[in-house]
C-alpha positions as CSV (number, residue, x, y, z in Angstrom):
1,M,-48.4,-137.1,198.8
2,D,-49.2,-134.2,200.9
3,F,-45.9,-132.5,202.5
4,S,-47.9,-129.9,204.3
5,Y,-46.6,-130.2,208.1
6,D,-49.1,-131.5,210.7
7,A,-50.4,-129.9,214.0
8,R,-47.7,-131.7,216.0
9,T,-44.8,-131.3,213.3
10,E,-45.5,-127.5,213.3
11,E,-45.7,-127.1,217.4
12,L,-42.2,-128.8,217.4
13,R,-40.6,-126.6,214.5
14,A,-41.8,-123.9,216.1
15,A,-40.6,-124.9,219.4
16,L,-37.0,-125.9,217.7
17,L,-36.7,-123.0,215.7
18,S,-37.0,-120.7,218.8
19,F,-34.3,-123.1,220.9
20,M,-31.9,-122.6,217.9
21,A,-32.6,-118.6,217.9
22,E,-32.4,-118.4,221.7
23,H,-29.6,-120.7,222.8
24,V,-27.7,-122.9,220.0
25,H,-26.7,-120.4,217.6
26,P,-25.4,-118.1,220.9
27,A,-23.5,-120.7,222.2
28,E,-21.2,-121.7,218.9
29,Q,-18.8,-119.3,219.9
30,V,-19.2,-119.7,223.9
31,A,-18.4,-123.6,222.7
32,E,-15.4,-123.0,220.7
33,E,-14.2,-121.0,223.8
34,Q,-14.5,-123.0,225.9
35,R,-13.1,-126.1,223.9
36,A,-9.9,-124.1,223.6
37,A,-9.8,-124.4,227.7
38,L,-10.6,-128.0,228.3
39,A,-7.7,-130.4,229.4
40,S,-8.6,-132.4,226.3
41,P,-9.9,-131.4,222.9
42,W,-12.5,-134.4,223.1
43,D,-14.3,-133.3,226.8
44,T,-17.4,-132.0,226.3
45,P,-17.9,-128.0,226.7
46,P,-19.9,-127.2,229.5
47,V,-22.6,-125.3,227.4
48,V,-23.2,-128.5,225.5
49,E,-24.8,-130.0,228.6
50,E,-26.8,-126.8,229.4
51,L,-27.8,-127.0,225.5
52,K,-29.2,-130.5,226.7
53,A,-30.8,-129.6,230.0
54,E,-32.5,-126.6,227.8
55,A,-33.5,-129.4,225.2
56,R,-35.3,-131.5,227.8
57,K,-36.9,-128.8,229.4
58,R,-38.8,-128.0,226.1
59,G,-39.7,-131.5,224.9
60,L,-37.1,-131.3,222.3
61,W,-35.3,-134.9,223.5
62,N,-35.0,-138.4,221.4
63,L,-37.1,-136.7,218.6
64,F,-35.6,-139.1,216.0
65,L,-37.0,-142.5,217.7
66,P,-40.1,-143.3,215.7
67,D,-41.3,-146.0,219.0
68,S,-42.7,-144.2,221.7
69,E,-41.6,-146.2,224.1
70,Y,-38.3,-144.7,223.5
71,G,-38.4,-141.5,221.6
72,A,-41.1,-138.7,220.3
73,G,-42.9,-141.5,218.2
74,L,-42.6,-139.1,215.2
75,T,-42.9,-140.8,211.4
76,N,-40.0,-140.0,209.5
77,A,-41.9,-137.4,207.6
78,Q,-42.4,-135.7,211.0
79,Y,-39.2,-135.8,211.8
80,A,-37.3,-134.5,208.5
81,P,-38.1,-131.1,208.8
82,L,-36.9,-130.9,212.3
83,A,-34.0,-132.5,211.1
84,E,-33.3,-129.7,208.6
85,I,-33.6,-127.2,211.1
86,T,-30.7,-128.6,213.5
87,G,-28.7,-129.0,210.3
88,R,-27.9,-125.2,210.7
89,S,-25.9,-125.8,213.5
90,P,-24.6,-129.5,212.8
91,Q,-22.1,-129.5,215.7
92,L,-24.0,-128.3,218.3
93,A,-28.0,-129.1,217.8
94,P,-28.0,-132.4,216.9
95,T,-25.9,-133.4,220.4
96,A,-28.3,-131.2,222.4
97,L,-31.3,-132.8,221.5
98,N,-29.8,-136.3,222.0
99,C,-30.2,-137.1,218.1
100,A,-26.8,-137.1,216.9
101,A,-25.1,-140.0,215.0
102,P,-23.7,-142.7,215.4
103,D,-25.9,-142.8,218.6
104,T,-28.9,-142.3,216.9
105,G,-28.1,-145.3,214.5
106,N,-27.4,-147.4,217.7
107,M,-30.3,-146.6,219.7
108,E,-32.6,-147.7,216.9
109,V,-30.9,-151.3,216.4
110,L,-30.8,-151.7,220.0
111,A,-34.3,-150.7,220.0
112,Q,-35.1,-153.0,217.2
113,F,-33.1,-156.0,217.6
114,G,-31.5,-155.9,220.9
115,S,-32.7,-158.1,223.9
116,A,-34.4,-156.7,227.2
117,A,-31.1,-157.0,229.0
118,Q,-29.3,-155.3,225.8
119,R,-31.8,-152.7,225.8
120,E,-32.0,-152.2,229.7
121,R,-28.0,-152.2,230.1
122,W,-27.3,-149.7,227.1
123,L,-30.3,-148.2,225.3
124,K,-31.7,-146.8,228.9
125,P,-28.5,-144.8,229.5
126,L,-28.3,-143.5,225.9
127,L,-31.7,-142.6,225.7
128,A,-31.0,-140.5,228.9
129,G,-27.5,-138.9,227.4
130,E,-25.9,-140.3,230.2
131,I,-23.2,-142.4,227.6
132,R,-22.3,-141.9,224.2
133,S,-21.9,-145.1,221.5
134,A,-19.5,-146.0,218.5
135,F,-20.5,-148.1,215.3
136,A,-17.7,-150.2,214.5
137,M,-17.4,-151.4,210.8
138,T,-15.0,-149.6,208.2
139,E,-11.9,-151.5,207.9
140,P,-8.7,-149.9,206.6
141,E,-7.5,-153.3,205.3
142,V,-10.2,-153.9,202.9
143,A,-12.8,-152.1,200.3
144,S,-15.4,-151.0,203.2
145,S,-17.8,-149.9,200.5
146,D,-18.7,-153.7,200.1
147,A,-19.5,-154.5,203.8
148,T,-19.5,-158.4,202.7
149,N,-15.0,-157.8,202.2
150,I,-15.2,-157.1,206.5
151,E,-12.8,-158.9,208.0
152,T,-12.7,-158.5,211.9
153,R,-13.8,-162.0,213.2
154,I,-15.6,-163.1,215.9
155,E,-15.5,-166.5,217.0
156,R,-17.2,-168.7,219.4
157,D,-15.3,-169.8,222.2
158,G,-17.5,-171.5,224.8
159,D,-19.9,-169.3,226.6
160,E,-17.6,-166.3,224.9
161,Y,-17.2,-164.7,221.4
162,V,-13.6,-163.5,220.9
163,I,-13.2,-160.4,218.4
164,T,-9.8,-159.8,216.4
165,G,-9.7,-156.9,213.7
166,R,-8.7,-153.6,213.2
167,K,-11.5,-151.0,212.3
168,W,-10.7,-147.2,211.8
169,Y,-13.1,-143.9,211.1
170,I,-15.5,-144.9,214.2
171,S,-17.6,-142.4,215.0
172,G,-17.9,-141.0,218.6
173,A,-14.9,-143.3,219.6
174,M,-12.7,-140.4,220.7
175,N,-15.6,-139.3,223.3
176,P,-14.7,-139.8,226.7
177,D,-18.3,-140.6,227.6
178,C,-18.1,-143.4,224.9
179,A,-19.0,-146.3,226.8
180,I,-20.4,-148.9,224.0
181,F,-19.0,-150.2,220.7
182,I,-21.5,-152.0,218.4
183,V,-19.1,-154.5,216.6
184,M,-19.7,-156.1,212.9
185,G,-17.6,-158.8,211.8
186,K,-17.7,-162.3,210.6
187,T,-19.0,-165.2,212.7
188,D,-19.0,-167.5,209.5
189,P,-16.6,-166.5,206.7
190,E,-16.6,-169.9,205.0
191,G,-19.8,-171.8,205.5
192,A,-22.6,-169.2,205.3
193,D,-23.9,-167.1,201.9
194,I,-22.3,-163.9,202.0
195,R,-24.7,-161.6,203.6
196,R,-25.3,-164.2,206.3
197,Q,-21.5,-164.4,207.3
198,Q,-21.6,-161.0,209.7
199,S,-23.0,-160.5,212.8
200,M,-22.8,-157.7,215.4
201,V,-22.1,-157.5,219.0
202,L,-21.7,-155.1,222.0
203,V,-18.5,-154.3,223.3
204,P,-18.0,-152.3,226.4
205,R,-15.3,-149.7,226.0
206,D,-13.3,-150.9,228.6
207,T,-13.1,-154.7,227.7
208,P,-9.4,-155.7,227.7
209,G,-7.9,-155.8,224.2
210,L,-9.8,-152.8,223.0
211,E,-7.7,-150.2,222.5
212,V,-8.6,-146.8,220.9
213,R,-5.1,-145.8,218.9
214,R,-5.9,-142.3,217.5
215,A,-7.9,-139.7,216.1
216,M,-8.6,-139.8,212.2
217,R,-8.6,-136.2,210.9
218,V,-11.5,-135.6,208.1
219,F,-10.2,-132.7,205.7
220,G,-7.7,-131.4,208.6
221,Y,-10.7,-131.5,211.2
222,E,-11.3,-133.6,214.2
223,D,-14.8,-133.7,214.9
224,H,-14.8,-133.1,218.4
225,Y,-18.4,-132.5,218.9
226,H,-19.5,-135.9,217.8
227,G,-16.5,-137.5,219.9
228,G,-14.3,-137.7,216.6
229,H,-13.4,-140.5,214.0
230,A,-11.0,-143.4,215.9
231,E,-8.7,-145.9,214.3
232,V,-9.5,-149.0,217.0
233,L,-8.4,-152.4,217.7
234,F,-9.6,-155.1,218.7
235,D,-7.2,-158.0,220.1
236,R,-8.8,-160.9,221.0
237,V,-11.3,-159.3,222.6
238,R,-13.9,-161.4,224.6
239,V,-17.5,-160.4,225.2
240,P,-20.2,-163.1,226.7
241,V,-22.6,-164.7,223.5
242,T,-25.1,-162.9,224.7
243,N,-23.5,-159.7,223.7
244,L,-24.5,-160.6,220.4
245,I,-27.4,-158.4,218.7
246,G,-30.2,-160.6,217.0
247,E,-28.9,-163.9,215.5
248,E,-25.5,-164.9,213.7
249,G,-25.9,-164.1,210.4
250,G,-27.9,-161.3,210.9
251,G,-25.5,-158.3,210.8
252,F,-25.6,-157.6,207.2
253,A,-29.7,-157.2,207.5
254,I,-29.4,-155.1,210.8
255,A,-26.9,-152.6,209.1
256,Q,-29.5,-152.3,206.1
257,A,-32.1,-151.5,209.0
258,R,-29.8,-149.0,210.4
259,L,-28.8,-146.9,207.6
260,G,-32.0,-146.3,205.9
261,P,-33.7,-143.8,208.6
262,G,-30.2,-142.7,209.0
263,R,-29.8,-141.4,205.4
264,I,-32.9,-139.0,205.6
265,H,-31.2,-137.8,209.3
266,H,-28.2,-136.8,206.9
267,C,-29.9,-135.6,204.1
268,M,-32.2,-133.3,206.1
269,R,-29.4,-132.1,207.9
270,L,-27.6,-131.5,204.8
271,I,-30.7,-129.3,203.7
272,G,-30.2,-127.3,206.4
273,M,-26.5,-126.6,206.1
274,A,-27.4,-125.5,202.5
275,E,-30.2,-123.1,203.8
276,R,-27.5,-121.5,206.1
277,A,-25.0,-120.9,203.1
278,I,-27.4,-119.3,201.1
279,E,-28.2,-117.1,204.1
280,L,-24.9,-116.1,204.4
281,M,-24.3,-115.8,201.0
282,C,-26.9,-113.3,200.8
283,R,-25.8,-111.2,203.7
284,R,-22.1,-111.0,202.3
285,A,-23.9,-110.2,198.7
286,T,-25.8,-107.5,200.2
287,S,-22.8,-105.6,202.5
288,R,-19.9,-106.0,200.4
289,T,-18.7,-104.2,197.4
290,A,-16.5,-105.1,194.3
291,F,-15.5,-103.6,191.3
292,G,-17.9,-100.8,192.0
293,K,-21.3,-102.2,192.7
294,P,-22.7,-104.4,195.5
295,L,-21.7,-108.4,194.9
296,A,-25.6,-108.6,195.0
297,A,-25.5,-106.9,192.0
298,Q,-22.8,-109.2,189.9
299,G,-24.4,-111.4,187.6
300,V,-22.6,-114.5,188.7
301,V,-23.4,-114.0,192.4
302,Q,-27.1,-113.7,191.5
303,E,-27.1,-116.8,189.4
304,W,-25.1,-118.9,192.5
305,I,-28.0,-117.9,195.1
306,A,-30.8,-118.5,192.5
307,D,-29.3,-121.6,191.2
308,A,-28.8,-122.7,195.1
309,R,-32.3,-121.7,195.9
310,V,-33.9,-124.1,193.0
311,A,-31.2,-126.9,194.2
312,V,-32.3,-126.9,197.7
313,E,-36.5,-127.0,197.1
314,Q,-35.6,-130.1,194.6
315,L,-33.5,-131.7,197.2
316,R,-36.2,-131.0,200.0
317,L,-39.0,-132.3,197.8
318,L,-37.1,-135.2,196.9
319,V,-36.0,-135.9,200.7
320,L,-39.7,-135.7,201.9
321,K,-40.8,-138.0,199.2
322,T,-38.6,-140.6,200.4
323,A,-39.7,-139.9,204.3
324,W,-43.1,-140.5,203.3
325,L,-42.4,-143.5,201.3
326,M,-40.6,-145.1,204.1
327,D,-43.8,-144.0,206.2
328,A,-46.0,-145.5,204.0
329,V,-44.6,-148.7,202.3
330,G,-41.7,-149.5,204.6
331,N,-37.9,-148.9,203.5
332,R,-37.2,-151.6,201.5
333,A,-39.9,-150.4,199.1
334,A,-38.1,-146.7,199.0
335,H,-34.8,-148.0,198.3
336,T,-34.6,-146.5,194.9
337,E,-35.5,-143.2,196.9
338,I,-33.3,-143.8,199.5
339,Q,-30.3,-144.1,197.1
340,A,-31.2,-141.4,195.1
341,I,-31.1,-139.0,198.2
342,K,-27.9,-140.6,199.4
343,I,-26.4,-139.5,196.0
344,A,-27.8,-136.1,195.1
345,T,-28.2,-134.6,198.4
346,P,-24.4,-134.3,199.5
347,R,-23.3,-133.6,196.1
348,T,-25.9,-130.5,195.4
349,V,-25.1,-129.3,198.9
350,V,-21.3,-129.6,198.5
351,G,-21.5,-127.0,195.7
352,I,-23.7,-124.8,197.1
353,L,-21.4,-124.8,200.0
354,D,-18.4,-124.4,197.6
355,R,-19.9,-121.2,196.2
356,A,-20.6,-119.8,199.3
357,I,-16.9,-120.2,200.4
358,Q,-16.2,-118.6,197.1
359,L,-18.1,-115.5,197.8
360,H,-16.6,-114.7,201.0
361,G,-12.9,-115.2,200.0
362,A,-10.3,-115.8,202.7
363,G,-13.1,-115.4,205.0
364,G,-14.8,-118.6,203.6
365,L,-11.7,-120.7,204.1
366,S,-11.2,-119.5,207.8
367,Q,-12.3,-120.5,211.3
368,D,-14.4,-117.3,211.8
369,L,-17.3,-118.5,209.5
370,P,-18.8,-122.5,209.7
371,L,-18.4,-122.8,205.7
372,A,-15.0,-124.8,205.8
373,E,-16.1,-127.0,208.2
374,L,-19.7,-127.7,206.9
375,W,-18.2,-128.2,203.5
376,A,-15.9,-130.9,205.2
377,A,-18.7,-132.5,206.7
378,A,-21.1,-132.6,203.4
379,R,-18.0,-133.8,201.2
380,T,-17.3,-136.5,204.0
381,L,-21.2,-137.8,203.4
382,Q,-20.3,-138.4,199.9
383,L,-18.2,-141.3,201.5
384,A,-20.2,-142.3,204.9
385,D,-23.0,-144.8,204.4
386,G,-21.8,-146.0,201.4
387,P,-20.3,-143.8,198.6
388,D,-22.0,-142.4,196.1
389,E,-20.8,-145.0,193.5
390,V,-22.0,-147.9,195.3
391,H,-25.4,-146.2,195.4
392,Q,-25.2,-145.2,191.7
393,R,-24.5,-148.9,191.0
394,S,-27.2,-150.5,192.8
395,L,-29.6,-147.6,191.6
396,A,-28.7,-148.4,188.2
397,R,-29.4,-151.9,188.3
398,R,-32.8,-151.3,189.5
399,E,-33.5,-149.1,186.5
400,L,-31.9,-151.5,183.8
401,K,-33.9,-154.5,185.4
402,K,-37.0,-153.1,184.3
403,Y,-36.0,-153.6,180.6
404,A,-34.2,-156.9,180.9
């Protein structure tokens, strides 16, 4: 395994670092001020559209898609260090590059499994950044960490599917530009194998019976930049059978294919968050005095910074190894490593952010620094894309099977 960056990755890293320094970081405060003046908190601040235009001009657009027909054609190993850089400003940078969840996963699903008509109608405008999307899987009435529990029904009625169910924490659904939902539900809850009962269908936002009921907060925050997290009701929503993605019963497999690359993206962005936290810790430690000496001279602070650096280097190597494996042998063969990074990265980054908050005192809790919001995002990822315990259970079973 050689983790040195090839020429194309180095070129893109340099361009992205320049874009972040010259445009993204200066825009963070501007975006907050513009948002406060918007008629709706879900509207997009004008500066975000300016960032998107600049990113396109610099060739920093759709970097996440490995298919060169639709995106930059980068491997997982090439994209991973770029995702880390965007993690330093997770509210603005991924959106500016058209690399923000849940659109990334939805575009991957349409590129891999969508019909030609579906790609033309929905993938094309998503790739252009003209619309946004949502992925509707999680439900409040069941333990959605086990996707076989999903209760939303997708019933065939002639040339249509009828969808009935309630979803929540549906990312992106509050964004007024969200035009399409990918909805996971059961088409055959009785007759099929437990992992062949689920299917995915495309539901346009303006379909009668689809109601976005309310925004769901995360630790008190509303994720305005990525379109929030909504509770959504599907009350006998009708769509043509041509809106089925792939085949009936293929929803579970599509979900697994969607989540593998997404976990690499999340974990590398988390490492970027940790790097920003370390930078803020070091600046704080060298600029503040407590009990007669700089914070940087306090033993406990030195331990925090040293431990954070060691942890980040370990995580980066593990995630890069996973990206390399996915490229070399495929997602299924890298299953253990994908689960390992999903367990280790959010947990470790939460700890680093927690110490960074502690070092900043009251300011660490405030809106004047990004730390509290970064902590909430990192802590959420211990639940999103499968909670830690699900990955631990699966990973342990694989290890134990060797000795059975």
